C-alpha positions as a Python dict, from the first residue, in 0.01 Angstrom:
ca = {
    (1, 'M'): (0, 0, 0),
    (2, 'K'): (204, -320, 138),
    (3, 'K'): (-29, -557, -61),
    (4, 'L'): (154, -474, -350),
    (5, 'L'): (484, -646, -285),
    (6, 'I'): (260, -970, -198),
    (7, 'I'): (111, -971, -506),
    (8, 'I'): (421, -932, -673),
    (9, 'I'): (536, -1219, -476),
    (10, 'I'): (262, -1425, -557),
    (11, 'L'): (278, -1395, -929),
    (12, 'I'): (708, -1484, -887),
    (13, 'P'): (586, -1870, -1003),
    (14, 'F'): (425, -1774, -1277),
    (15, 'I'): (672, -1593, -1433),
    (16, 'G'): (837, -1898, -1589),
    (17, 'F'): (1193, -1808, -1657),
    (18, 'A'): (1377, -2007, -1395),
    (19, 'Q'): (1578, -2221, -1579),
    (20, 'G'): (1635, -2523, -1395),
    (21, 'I'): (1639, -2364, -1060),
    (22, 'P'): (1353, -2493, -827),
    (23, 'E'): (1116, -2160, -821),
    (24, 'Q'): (1041, -2206, -474),
    (25, 'Y'): (1426, -2046, -400),
    (26, 'L'): (1300, -1718, -593),
    (27, 'T'): (1022, -1683, -419),
    (28, 'T'): (1169, -1731, -94),
    (29, 'A'): (1437, -1471, -191),
    (30, 'A'): (1162, -1245, -271),
    (31, 'N'): (1010, -1272, 93),
    (32, 'N'): (1269, -1313, 295),
    (33, 'N'): (1578, -1076, 163),
    (34, 'P'): (1651, -787, 366),
    (35, 'E'): (1791, -545, 73),
    (36, 'L'): (1533, -615, -142),
    (37, 'K'): (1282, -551, 169),
    (38, 'A'): (1441, -224, 205),
    (39, 'S'): (1423, -118, -127),
    (40, 'F'): (1023, -197, -170),
    (41, 'N'): (986, 2, 157),
    (42, 'E'): (1185, 322, 12),
    (43, 'Y'): (981, 312, -237),
    (44, 'M'): (662, 308, -22),
    (45, 'A'): (811, 590, 193),
    (46, 'A'): (845, 794, -164),
    (47, 'L'): (476, 741, -261),
    (48, 'E'): (405, 893, 101),
    (49, 'K'): (582, 1221, -54),
    (50, 'V'): (300, 1310, -319),
    (51, 'P'): (25, 1410, -57),
    (52, 'Q'): (208, 1634, 103),
    (53, 'V'): (370, 1815, -198),
    (54, 'K'): (24, 1872, -318),
    (55, 'S'): (-168, 2002, -11),
    (56, 'L'): (-215, 2382, 71),
    (57, 'P'): (34, 2517, 331),
    (58, 'D'): (-125, 2519, 698),
    (59, 'P'): (-349, 2780, 769),
    (60, 'R'): (-274, 3051, 1000),
    (61, 'F'): (-452, 3198, 1289),
    (62, 'A'): (-355, 3423, 1489),
    (63, 'F'): (-532, 3595, 1815),
    (64, 'G'): (-474, 3962, 1934),
    (65, 'Y'): (-583, 4142, 2249),
    (66, 'F'): (-596, 4519, 2249),
    (67, 'I'): (-398, 4646, 2579),
    (68, 'Q'): (-527, 5007, 2506),
    (69, 'P'): (-855, 4947, 2353),
    (70, 'V'): (-918, 5147, 2069),
    (71, 'E'): (-1261, 5340, 2044),
    (72, 'T'): (-1496, 5335, 1780),
    (73, 'R'): (-1832, 5492, 1660),
    (74, 'V'): (-2003, 5195, 1805),
    (75, 'G'): (-1758, 5072, 2081),
    (76, 'P'): (-1417, 5013, 2193),
    (77, 'Q'): (-1205, 4693, 1991),
    (78, 'Q'): (-1120, 4441, 2246),
    (79, 'A'): (-956, 4160, 2062),
    (80, 'K'): (-938, 4015, 1746),
    (81, 'L'): (-903, 3695, 1527),
    (82, 'S'): (-756, 3656, 1268),
    (83, 'L'): (-742, 3361, 1019),
    (84, 'D'): (-507, 3345, 691),
    (85, 'Q'): (-468, 3056, 409),
    (86, 'M'): (-187, 3108, 150),
    (87, 'F'): (-215, 2958, -169),
    (88, 'P'): (45, 2859, -402),
    (89, 'W'): (47, 3047, -744),
    (90, 'F'): (-232, 2819, -1030),
    (91, 'G'): (-63, 2450, -1067),
    (92, 'Q'): (230, 2487, -860),
    (93, 'L'): (96, 2224, -599),
    (94, 'K'): (20, 1986, -947),
    (95, 'A'): (394, 2039, -1028),
    (96, 'N'): (497, 1956, -708),
    (97, 'A'): (344, 1620, -721),
    (98, 'D'): (414, 1549, -1023),
    (99, 'V'): (796, 1566, -919),
    (100, 'A'): (724, 1332, -586),
    (101, 'T'): (522, 1110, -835),
    (102, 'E'): (801, 1052, -1042),
    (103, 'Q'): (1058, 1006, -795),
    (104, 'A'): (820, 756, -653),
    (105, 'K'): (819, 561, -1005),
    (106, 'A'): (1237, 626, -992),
    (107, 'K'): (1242, 433, -662),
    (108, 'Y'): (996, 151, -806),
    (109, 'E'): (1213, 85, -1086),
    (110, 'A'): (1507, 67, -814),
    (111, 'F'): (1274, -198, -648),
    (112, 'E'): (1293, -351, -991),
    (113, 'E'): (1601, -358, -1031),
    (114, 'T'): (1688, -516, -713),
    (115, 'K'): (1486, -770, -765),
    (116, 'S'): (1627, -885, -1080),
    (117, 'K'): (1951, -864, -965),
    (118, 'L'): (1880, -1080, -659),
    (119, 'F'): (1705, -1309, -887),
    (120, 'F'): (2018, -1318, -1117),
    (121, 'E'): (2276, -1370, -821),
    (122, 'V'): (2011, -1655, -717),
    (123, 'K'): (2023, -1832, -1005),
    (124, 'S'): (2423, -1758, -1041),
    (125, 'A'): (2455, -1925, -688),
    (126, 'Y'): (2230, -2202, -737),
    (127, 'Y'): (2468, -2311, -1123),
    (128, 'D'): (2766, -2299, -908),
    (129, 'L'): (2681, -2553, -630),
    (130, 'Y'): (2508, -2738, -881),
    (131, 'F'): (2840, -2771, -1067),
    (132, 'T'): (3030, -2792, -720),
    (133, 'Q'): (2777, -3115, -712),
    (134, 'K'): (2802, -3260, -1023),
    (135, 'A'): (3182, -3227, -1004),
    (136, 'T'): (3205, -3431, -633),
    (137, 'D'): (2964, -3708, -824),
    (138, 'I'): (3202, -3732, -1079),
    (139, 'L'): (3513, -3732, -862),
    (140, 'L'): (3358, -4003, -662),
    (141, 'E'): (3295, -4229, -935),
    (142, 'N'): (3649, -4208, -1042),
    (143, 'I'): (3787, -4243, -709),
    (144, 'A'): (3552, -4611, -727),
    (145, 'I'): (3681, -4675, -1084),
    (146, 'L'): (4066, -4622, -947),
    (147, 'H'): (3957, -4866, -643),
    (148, 'T'): (3867, -5096, -874),
    (149, 'F'): (4140, -5066, -1098),
    (150, 'S'): (4368, -5086, -824),
    (151, 'E'): (4225, -5451, -711),
    (152, 'L'): (4302, -5547, -1084),
    (153, 'S'): (4640, -5420, -1041),
    (154, 'L'): (4733, -5632, -712),
    (155, 'I'): (4587, -5924, -892),
    (156, 'K'): (4799, -5879, -1217),
    (157, 'I'): (5105, -5806, -980),
    (158, 'E'): (5060, -6138, -806),
    (159, 'A'): (5039, -6336, -1126),
    (160, 'G'): (5350, -6147, -1249),
    (161, 'L'): (5162, -5979, -1532),
    (162, 'S'): (5204, -5621, -1400),
    (163, 'S'): (5495, -5395, -1266),
    (164, 'S'): (5410, -5233, -903),
    (165, 'V'): (5449, -4916, -1065),
    (166, 'D'): (5112, -4953, -1193),
    (167, 'Q'): (5005, -4965, -830),
    (168, 'L'): (5209, -4664, -778),
    (169, 'R'): (5052, -4476, -1038),
    (170, 'I'): (4701, -4576, -905),
    (171, 'D'): (4804, -4460, -565),
    (172, 'M'): (4907, -4112, -718),
    (173, 'D'): (4609, -4020, -895),
    (174, 'L'): (4351, -4146, -597),
    (175, 'A'): (4599, -3911, -421),
    (176, 'D'): (4540, -3640, -644),
    (177, 'L'): (4132, -3691, -622),
    (178, 'E'): (4106, -3726, -296),
    (179, 'N'): (4241, -3374, -249),
    (180, 'K'): (3995, -3263, -525),
    (181, 'L'): (3746, -3388, -339),
    (182, 'A'): (3797, -3235, 25),
    (183, 'L'): (3895, -2890, -200),
    (184, 'L'): (3504, -2936, -352),
    (185, 'K'): (3348, -3007, -14),
    (186, 'D'): (3506, -2672, 158),
    (187, 'R'): (3386, -2506, -214),
    (188, 'A'): (3036, -2680, -152),
    (189, 'W'): (3016, -2546, 184),
    (190, 'Y'): (3082, -2208, 161),
    (191, 'Q'): (2853, -2168, -155),
    (192, 'T'): (2571, -2316, 66),
    (193, 'V'): (2614, -2009, 300),
    (194, 'Y'): (2637, -1764, 12),
    (195, 'F'): (2325, -1923, -124),
    (196, 'N'): (2108, -1928, 195),
    (197, 'N'): (2226, -1587, 298),
    (198, 'L'): (2091, -1463, -33),
    (199, 'L'): (1726, -1619, 78),
    (200, 'N'): (1793, -1561, 437),
    (201, 'V'): (1728, -1880, 570),
    (202, 'D'): (1889, -2136, 776),
    (203, 'N'): (2212, -2291, 608),
    (204, 'S'): (2072, -2595, 751),
    (205, 'E'): (1823, -2646, 471),
    (206, 'T'): (1861, -2895, 228),
    (207, 'I'): (1916, -2793, -143),
    (208, 'Y'): (1788, -2995, -441),
    (209, 'F'): (1957, -3014, -741),
    (210, 'P'): (1795, -3149, -1070),
    (211, 'D'): (2006, -3457, -1231),
    (212, 'T'): (2131, -3225, -1526),
    (213, 'L'): (2089, -2871, -1605),
    (214, 'P'): (1875, -2787, -1928),
    (215, 'E'): (2027, -2626, -2206),
    (216, 'P'): (1791, -2426, -2329),
    (217, 'D'): (1901, -2200, -2659),
    (218, 'M'): (1817, -1831, -2669),
    (219, 'E'): (1531, -1779, -2824),
    (220, 'F'): (1573, -1416, -2984),
    (221, 'S'): (1815, -1266, -3186),
    (222, 'K'): (2132, -1042, -3028),
    (223, 'Q'): (1972, -749, -3185),
    (224, 'D'): (1642, -803, -3023),
    (225, 'L'): (1802, -879, -2733),
    (226, 'L'): (1957, -545, -2712),
    (227, 'D'): (1625, -361, -2812),
    (228, 'S'): (1444, -557, -2501),
    (229, 'I'): (1736, -410, -2265),
    (230, 'M'): (1713, -47, -2430),
    (231, 'Q'): (1315, -82, -2365),
    (232, 'N'): (1323, -292, -2059),
    (233, 'N'): (1633, -236, -1859),
    (234, 'H'): (1522, -124, -1510),
    (235, 'R'): (1830, 120, -1449),
    (236, 'L'): (1718, 318, -1770),
    (237, 'T'): (1379, 319, -1670),
    (238, 'K'): (1477, 479, -1353),
    (239, 'L'): (1656, 744, -1501),
    (240, 'D'): (1404, 829, -1755),
    (241, 'Y'): (1163, 817, -1390),
    (242, 'E'): (1465, 1110, -1305),
    (243, 'L'): (1445, 1291, -1570),
    (244, 'S'): (1084, 1317, -1606),
    (245, 'A'): (1113, 1441, -1209),
    (246, 'F'): (1362, 1710, -1271),
    (247, 'E'): (1114, 1833, -1606),
    (248, 'N'): (850, 1881, -1375),
    (249, 'K'): (1104, 1983, -1101),
    (250, 'E'): (1204, 2282, -1345),
    (251, 'T'): (817, 2372, -1378),
    (252, 'A'): (754, 2347, -1061),
    (253, 'V'): (1070, 2586, -946),
    (254, 'R'): (980, 2855, -1237),
    (255, 'K'): (578, 2884, -1022),
    (256, 'L'): (783, 2974, -693),
    (257, 'G'): (882, 3261, -927),
    (258, 'A'): (510, 3350, -940),
    (259, 'P'): (311, 3548, -637),
    (260, 'N'): (147, 3300, -418),
    (261, 'I'): (-226, 3476, -321),
    (262, 'N'): (-301, 3471, 60),
    (263, 'I'): (-679, 3529, 209),
    (264, 'G'): (-794, 3608, 542),
    (265, 'I'): (-1058, 3683, 782),
    (266, 'D'): (-1074, 3903, 1093),
    (267, 'Y'): (-1302, 3930, 1373),
    (268, 'I'): (-1338, 4237, 1590),
    (269, 'F'): (-1463, 4175, 1953),
    (270, 'V'): (-1584, 4531, 2052),
    (271, 'G'): (-1694, 4639, 2379),
    (272, 'K'): (-1987, 4853, 2453),
    (273, 'S'): (-2002, 5214, 2362),
    (274, 'D'): (-2104, 5492, 2589),
    (275, 'N'): (-2239, 5738, 2331),
    (276, 'P'): (-2652, 5715, 2401),
    (277, 'N'): (-2704, 5847, 2025),
    (278, 'L'): (-2649, 5536, 1919),
    (279, 'E'): (-2915, 5294, 1708),
    (280, 'A'): (-3038, 5033, 1898),
    (281, 'G'): (-2845, 4701, 1814),
    (282, 'L'): (-2506, 4868, 1703),
    (283, 'S'): (-2352, 4958, 2014),
    (284, 'G'): (-2057, 4645, 2118),
    (285, 'K'): (-2159, 4515, 1761),
    (286, 'D'): (-1876, 4287, 1695),
    (287, 'A'): (-1694, 4326, 1341),
    (288, 'I'): (-1585, 4118, 1040),
    (289, 'V'): (-1353, 4180, 793),
    (290, 'F'): (-1402, 3997, 493),
    (291, 'P'): (-1202, 3929, 251),
    (292, 'R'): (-862, 4036, 301),
    (293, 'I'): (-652, 3979, 15),
    (294, 'G'): (-265, 3978, -24),
    (295, 'L'): (61, 3835, -257),
    (296, 'T'): (364, 3744, -202),
    (297, 'I'): (577, 3900, -457),
    (298, 'P'): (833, 3723, -537),
    (299, 'I'): (1095, 4007, -586),
    (300, 'Y'): (1452, 3900, -555),
    (301, 'R'): (1474, 3694, -878),
    (302, 'K'): (1849, 3560, -853),
    (303, 'K'): (1742, 3280, -660),
    (304, 'Y'): (1471, 3153, -859),
    (305, 'K'): (1696, 3185, -1207),
    (306, 'S'): (1931, 3007, -1065),
    (307, 'M'): (1712, 2752, -909),
    (308, 'V'): (1591, 2675, -1267),
    (309, 'Q'): (1938, 2665, -1394),
    (310, 'E'): (1985, 2425, -1166),
    (311, 'T'): (1741, 2161, -1248),
    (312, 'V'): (1814, 2202, -1658),
    (313, 'Y'): (2244, 2125, -1509),
    (314, 'Q'): (2027, 1779, -1348),
    (315, 'Q'): (1846, 1719, -1657),
    (316, 'E'): (2135, 1742, -1819),
    (317, 'A'): (2354, 1502, -1603),
    (318, 'V'): (2080, 1258, -1617),
    (319, 'T'): (2080, 1224, -1951),
    (320, 'D'): (2428, 1205, -1962),
    (321, 'R'): (2434, 930, -1730),
    (322, 'R'): (2163, 710, -1900),
    (323, 'V'): (2402, 785, -2256),
    (324, 'A'): (2671, 623, -2037),
    (325, 'Q'): (2486, 370, -1903),
    (326, 'T'): (2357, 237, -2227),
    (327, 'N'): (2702, 205, -2347),
    (328, 'V'): (2772, -20, -2023),
    (329, 'L'): (2451, -247, -2125),
    (330, 'E'): (2535, -235, -2414),
    (331, 'S'): (2907, -405, -2359),
    (332, 'L'): (2756, -615, -2111),
    (333, 'L'): (2522, -751, -2368),
    (334, 'E'): (2831, -847, -2566),
    (335, 'K'): (3059, -994, -2314),
    (336, 'S'): (2767, -1230, -2215),
    (337, 'Y'): (2636, -1320, -2578),
    (338, 'N'): (2985, -1422, -2625),
    (339, 'E'): (3017, -1624, -2346),
    (340, 'Y'): (2666, -1811, -2422),
    (341, 'R'): (2817, -1892, -2772),
    (342, 'D'): (3154, -1993, -2608),
    (343, 'A'): (2966, -2193, -2376),
    (344, 'N'): (2737, -2350, -2628),
    (345, 'R'): (3042, -2416, -2829),
    (346, 'R'): (3196, -2585, -2571),
    (347, 'L'): (2925, -2809, -2436),
    (348, 'D'): (2884, -2955, -2778),
    (349, 'L'): (3272, -3024, -2798),
    (350, 'F'): (3200, -3217, -2478),
    (351, 'K'): (2927, -3397, -2559),
    (352, 'R'): (3122, -3599, -2854),
    (353, 'Q'): (3469, -3574, -2675),
    (354, 'T'): (3325, -3775, -2384),
    (355, 'A'): (3128, -3981, -2598),
    (356, 'L'): (3503, -4053, -2818),
    (357, 'A'): (3672, -4093, -2478),
    (358, 'R'): (3420, -4410, -2329),
    (359, 'Q'): (3503, -4541, -2679),
    (360, 'A'): (3813, -4549, -2640),
    (361, 'M'): (3815, -4650, -2267),
    (362, 'E'): (3611, -4948, -2338),
    (363, 'I'): (3902, -5110, -2622),
    (364, 'L'): (4142, -5009, -2358),
    (365, 'Q'): (3991, -5202, -2121),
    (366, 'T'): (3947, -5501, -2327),
    (367, 'D'): (4301, -5465, -2435),
    (368, 'F'): (4454, -5435, -2133),
    (369, 'A'): (4243, -5765, -2031),
    (370, 'T'): (4446, -5949, -2325),
    (371, 'G'): (4764, -5760, -2237),
    (372, 'K'): (4780, -5557, -2541),
    (373, 'T'): (4769, -5235, -2377),
    (374, 'D'): (4969, -5053, -2146),
    (375, 'F'): (4768, -4958, -1799),
    (376, 'V'): (4938, -4619, -1809),
    (377, 'E'): (4697, -4565, -2117),
    (378, 'I'): (4354, -4669, -1922),
    (379, 'L'): (4479, -4413, -1666),
    (380, 'R'): (4549, -4137, -1974),
    (381, 'M'): (4205, -4195, -2058),
    (382, 'E'): (4033, -4248, -1777),
    (383, 'N'): (4173, -3917, -1677),
    (384, 'K'): (4059, -3724, -2008),
    (385, 'L'): (3716, -3872, -1924),
    (386, 'L'): (3733, -3697, -1573),
    (387, 'K'): (3828, -3403, -1784),
    (388, 'Y'): (3582, -3398, -2029),
    (389, 'A'): (3328, -3447, -1782),
    (390, 'L'): (3395, -3171, -1555),
    (391, 'E'): (3427, -2946, -1874),
    (392, 'L'): (3050, -3045, -1977),
    (393, 'E'): (2946, -2964, -1663),
    (394, 'K'): (3117, -2650, -1673),
    (395, 'A'): (2985, -2551, -2043),
    (396, 'R'): (2641, -2663, -1931),
    (397, 'T'): (2642, -2432, -1630),
    (398, 'D'): (2830, -2122, -1814),
    (399, 'K'): (2550, -2150, -2075),
    (400, 'N'): (2245, -2107, -1823),
    (401, 'A'): (2452, -1851, -1606),
    (402, 'A'): (2534, -1631, -1926),
    (403, 'Q'): (2116, -1675, -2016),
    (404, 'A'): (2038, -1541, -1690),
    (405, 'F'): (2215, -1264, -1716),
    (406, 'I'): (2113, -1136, -2018),
    (407, 'R'): (1750, -1191, -1862),
    (408, 'Y'): (1847, -943, -1581),
    (409, 'L'): (1983, -721, -1860),
    (410, 'M'): (1644, -750, -1983),
    (411, 'G'): (1486, -599, -1676),
    (412, 'K'): (1305, -982, -1675),
}
């Protein structure tokens, strides 16, 4: 059965919904993550329960020796061998097997839920790292631009065309950016540690990023997404199997209240008889008692009624939990879908704002070169460009993260 995990892992590269993250990271996480391995082993352990509960009870063998031999017509009974086999009531073993099978299916859905959650966490951590990396690149670019402005400012100050206050403003902005850059480097490190721990790999592993994250639109309506979640979400499917297991358990418990059938055989060793009148061959002839049939009669009904009622309450509890889980999932979809739409709007907004700010920056640079504008305006516009560039990448990251979470809710 270990081959099943290998097959699942092999199929991962063909799923096709990595959304901007190299699929090798999902494959690595599936191979290495200890929590996922633990969940799979719990499923394998549950499978091993099925052959245990559908097997007959072990036969009972007994040997008896008569200290005081029992005299019979054919000779004294010296010892006895007994073999008994208990047979549960018709359908009992099948009901037990059905319970264990449904419980194993629930464990498998728990494994699938763990896998889907792991893939979402890997994607989410990757997007966070991507944004940190892009923010670092944008800050470095702006620091380089400010250094260029600083050189221009010094030239103008020496020529008497600018105030030394402009240089001080540049120095203050540079100090702010350097501080933000140091913060981003620290953030990148702990994000890298978290990402690599999800993959269970060494922190020295190089993480690769695309130039730009894709911006795929949601291919389904919100109602279609909700329908898919209600049908495919692993938490709900797990509860369905748990409910089925308790329904089968009720059947199994009811059958416990039926008689068990016991079939046995006795073999009695008989010694030689002292009776000279016995026919030849009868003296000392061993005796076989077959079949010996008995019933285990469940007289005390109260405990069986209580066991049945217990399974009824368990079924009601699972049903209530499923309703509660459905409400939670619907709320999560609404929240995630709202975050997706908000990210989409911000993406369009900051694309326009960035383009306009770049145009304005080109005009301001020309005006500054001819002395038509103040240097302060260039710094203000440069700060706006920095802000819009960061917000654009944040919106791109948030859009992918929202889609990844919705796909996780859909059980993908």
